[in-house]
N, C-alpha and C positions, 0 to 999 in steps of 0.2 A: 385540445385543452386551451382556453381563453381567458385573459387576463385584461382587467381594466386599471390602468395607470392614471393617476393623477398629477399634474406637474405645477408648482407655482414660480411663474415667470419671477427672475431676479434682475436686478439692475433697470437701466431707462430704455435698453434696446427695445424697439417694437416693430420693426419692420421685417418683413419675411418674404423670400422669392415665392410666387404664385406655385412653381413646380419644387416645392419643398421635399417631395417625398422620399426621394433619393437619399436624403442626409437622415432620414429615421433608419433606414435600413442600415446604412452605415455604423451609427450608433449602436444598433442592435448587434452587428457583428462584434464592434469592439467590445461591448459589455461581455458577449460570449468568448470572446477571445482572451477575457480578464481572468475567468474560469478555467478554459481549456483552448490555449491557441491553435493546436492542432486540430479541434474539432471547429472552430471559426475558419481556420484555412481551408479545412475540407468543405465545409459550407459554401464559402465564397468560390473555390476555385473548382470544385468537382460536383458537390451536391449529392444525392442518391440516384441512382441509374437503374433504369430497366431498359435494356438494350442500350440504343444509341439516345435515348431521352435521358436529360437530366433534370432533376427537381430538387428543389431547397425548400423543404415542408415547413416552413413558417410565412405568417403574413402579419400584416396590420393595417388597422382601420386610417382614415384621414383625421388630422387631429382635429378636434372639436375645441375651437377656442371663441365660439360664442359671438359676441360683435365683432365686427370687424369691417374695414373701407378697403375697398380696391383701387388700387392706383393702377389703372388700366395702363396708362401711358409708359409706366415704368415696370409693368410685370411684377405688383408687390401687392402684398396685404398689410397694412395697418392694423396691428392687435392691440384692442385696448383692455382687454380683460387679464387680470392676473392668474386666474386659474384656468388649465388646459386640460384635456384629458384625451387617451388615445387608447384604443383597442389593440391586442397584441396576442398572438395565437401559435400555437407550435403543436405538431404531430409529435407527440411523445406521450409514455405511459403517466399513470397516475403517481410513480414513485418519483417521477422528476417535478412536482409542484414546489415541495420546499426548496429546491435547488434553484429552481427558476426564481422563486418569490426571495429568495437573498441575494441572487447575483443583480437585481434592478433596485432592490432598496435601496433609499438613500444616494442614489446614483445623481449626477448633473449631467447635462447635454446641451452644447452649443450648437444651435440647429441653425442651419444657413450657410451663407457663403462668407468670403472675407469681409462684405461691405454691409451686408443685410443680414441679421441673425437675432434670435432668440437666446437668450441664458436660461436657463430652466434647471429645477430641482424636482427630484421625484418626491412627492410629498406621501404617496399612498400608492400600494400596488394590492390588487386581490385577484384572487381566481373567481370566475363566473360559473355559476352553476350549470352542468352539463346540461345538453338538451337532448332528450331522446325522441329522435325524429320517426314520423310516420314514414309511409311510402312514397306520399305526396305530399309536399312542402311547399309554400308560397315564400319568395324571396325578394329581396330589394338590393341592387349592388349600388354601395355607398362609394365604392372608388371602382374606376373603370374595368372591366373584364376585356382580357385581350385573348383573343385566338386566333391563330395565323396560319397560313397554308401554302405550301408551294406546288401551284399547279405543275402537270406535267408540260415542258417546255419551256417553263417560264425561268429566268435568271435569278428571280427573286421571290420571298414570301410574301403574300398578300394579308394584310390584316382583314379579318372577316366582320360583318354585322351581323347581329343576330338576326337579322331577316333574310339573310343569305340562305339559300336552299340546302346546302352541305351544313348549315352550323350545327343542327342536333347530332348528326352522325360524328362529325369531327369532334365535338364535344363529350359524346360518349366514348370515343377511343381515346381522348385525353384523360377522361377521368379512370379509365380502365389502365392505362400505363402508370398514370400517376399514383393510383393507389398499390399496383403490383411493385414500386421501388419503396414501400414502406417496409422498413425492416421488419420479419415475423410478423406481418400480416395475415390473416385467415384467407385463403384462396376464395376469390368470388366464385360462383356458379356460371358455367360458359354460358349462359344464356339468362337474362335476368330483363324485367319489364324497364324501359328507359323510355321517357317521353320528355321533351324539352317543349314547353309551350310560352311564348312571348306574350305577356301580359299587359305591355305598356308599350309608348313610343319609344323608341331607344335614342338617346343622345349621344353623339359621337365626341369624344374629348382626346385631342393629342397632348400629350405629356411629354416636357424636354427633360431629359436624364442628363446629369452633368453639365449642366448648361454654362457656357464660358470656357469650357476645357477642349483638348485635343480629341477625349474620347466622348464630347457630346452627341446624343442622339435623340430621335424622335419616335415614340411610341403610341401608337392610336389604339384605344378602346374605348368600350362602349358603358353607358349606363342606363340601366332599365330594369324593370320587374319581370319576374318569370316564375312560372311553376315547375317543378321537377320531379317526376316521379323515376324514384331508382332505389336499390337496396340503401337500407340505414347506414351499411359502410360506408356508402357514398356521400350521404347527406353529411356524417359527421365527418368524414374527411375533409369536406368542403368549408366546413365550418372551422376546422383546425388550420387547413393551410391553403384557404381560398381556393375561389373558381377561377379556371382557365390558366394562362400563362403569366409568368414574370411576378410572381406573388409575393417573392423575396425583394421585389423594388415597391411593393405597395398597391399593385394591383390585384383585382377580383374580391375585395372584402365585400361580404355580403351579411345582411341581419334578415331575420326571419320576420315576414310580414305577418303580424297577430289579427286575430279576426277582428272586424269591424273598424280596422287601420288603413 
């Protein structure tokens, strides 16, 4: 289930860290926690599990803030527009629509760190129409897609490029594990057509999370266009909770590529 949120910018603050996505996720956790603190804590610390895998079944897009100025030497955006938009998605049933709309309506968010932030208020939120996907669909990643794998004998996991030979197989496994973590999801068939095709040149992006804190970390993902053949349930899941890993940190937001676009 996808939602479109429009914000009004308040006050005079207009500088925002380039790696701002962690702050959006923290705000979403806060909003969920105001309604059900136990549920927000569950998402933050545990998530849904399939075996040893853990999934937090929501996602959000990059902020669309129109015109901006990049201060590269300070790693900041200067935001000049007063209206900003954001996509947010959840793997929930239709019955949750009214609940989610009520949670986010008329909220305020202070987005950024102690020195550079935007003060925003939710002007409008609406549910977007559901897409009934075909078996084969074309997508564009608007935020980096993260997929990692710890090869035998390695002491750490490696972030994979979509050009790596193991990428399609591991993506297939990841989708299966994530789907199996969805509460009350109908079982997938034991075998089904699955084909991942890279249709553009991937662009690597390194994102810093919790910058300037002891918990600071860097995550590498890739921006690219792709074609995916899979059951409709997999397509719907990807649109509701993202492609690849770390979706609750704003990675893996995809949009369908329309014909002739």
